N, C-alpha and C positions, 0 to 999 in steps of 0.2 A: 443694513443688508442682513436679512435673517438666513439667506441661503449660503451655501459654501460657494466661494468665488468660482467664476468661469474664467478659465485660462486658455489662451492661445499659445501653444508651444511650437516655435519655428526652429527647426534643427535639421541640418542636412545629413548628419551621420545617423543612419537608421538605428544602430545599437544604442546610441546615447538618447535619441528621441524616444525609443521604446522604454528604456530604463527610467527616464524622467517622467514619462507619461504614467508608467506603472506606479512609481513612488507618489506622484501627485494624486492619482486616483485613489490609492490606498489611504491617503489623508483626507479623502472626501471631496476633492476638488473636481469640478466638471472640466474636462480637458479635451480640447480640439487640437489636432496636430497638423502641421504643414511641413513638407519636406524641403522647402527652400523659400526665399524671400518672395518670389513671384507667386507661389502657391499661397503663402501667407497673405499677400495683398489681395488675391482673389477671394479668400475666406473673409477678409475684412470688408471688401466691397459687396459681399453677399448680404450685408446688413446684420449679420449676427453680432451681438454685442458681447464684449468681454470686459472683465474687471481688471485684467492684467495680461500683458503679453511678455513672454519670456522668449528671447530670440538669440540665436547664435550670431556672433559678430561676423565671422568669415564664412561665407557660403558662395557657391558659384551662382552666377546670375546676379540677383539683387542681394547685397549683403545686409547685415542688420541695420547699419546706419542709413543705407539707401531706403530700406523699408520704413524706417522711422521718418525720414524726410518726406517720403511719399504720403505717410499718414498725416503729417503736418499740412501738406498741400491739400489733402482731402478733408482737413479740419477734424480729424479723429484725435481725440484727446486721451485715449486709453494709455495708462502708464506702461512704458516699455522698459524692460530690464534686459541688458545684453549679457550674454555669456561668452567668454573667450578663453582659449588656451594660449593665445598669442597676443598679449596686451601690447598695443602700440600706443605709447604715451600720448602722442599728438591726437590720434583718433579718439582715444578714450576721453581726453580732456575736452575736445570739440563736441563729442557726443553729449557729455554731461552739460556743457555750456549751452547746447541747443535744446536741452529738455529731456534727455534720456534719464529715466528715474535712477538707474544704478548700473554699474558694470561689475560683474562677478567673475572671478577666475575659475576656470575648470582645471582639474576636477574639484567640485565643491562638495564638502561633506554633506550628507543627507540632512542632518539636524540643523546645520547652518543654513542650508537652502530653505528648509521649512520655516525656520525662525525668521529669515528675511522676508519670505512670502507672507507670513502671518503679520509682520510689521507693515508691509505695503498695504495689505487688505485692511488692517486696523486704521491706517491713515485715510484710506478711501471712505471707510465707514464714518470716521470723524468729519470728513469733508461733507458727506451727505447729511449728517446730523446737523452740522453748522448751517448748511444752506437751507434746511427745512425749518430751523429755528429762526432764521432771519425773516 
């Protein structure tokens, strides 16, 4: 992947969504936002492809886990990272067991978030390189 990653950011709190979008865009990422899980699902169903999805865990309507399960049902395999300020151990463990890429606690320091995202993207690039080499 020679381009900067395309990220779907799903966050119901407008101030957090705007702050994260701004930080990600300053780092050169292409960012599309959605205000809740239902809107995020609409964006995904539109056919636009993303390298990574960053999604709040607790949201009205569809929460982050419901969005992830709907993605699986639609056979969308984009890695999803959940953000939460309210970690519920059972929910977090089930999410990871079902294939959520990671669960990060809010507030997450900017450098830590960027480092994590760079790591996820590097893994995707390795997967693409490995599949092209086979």
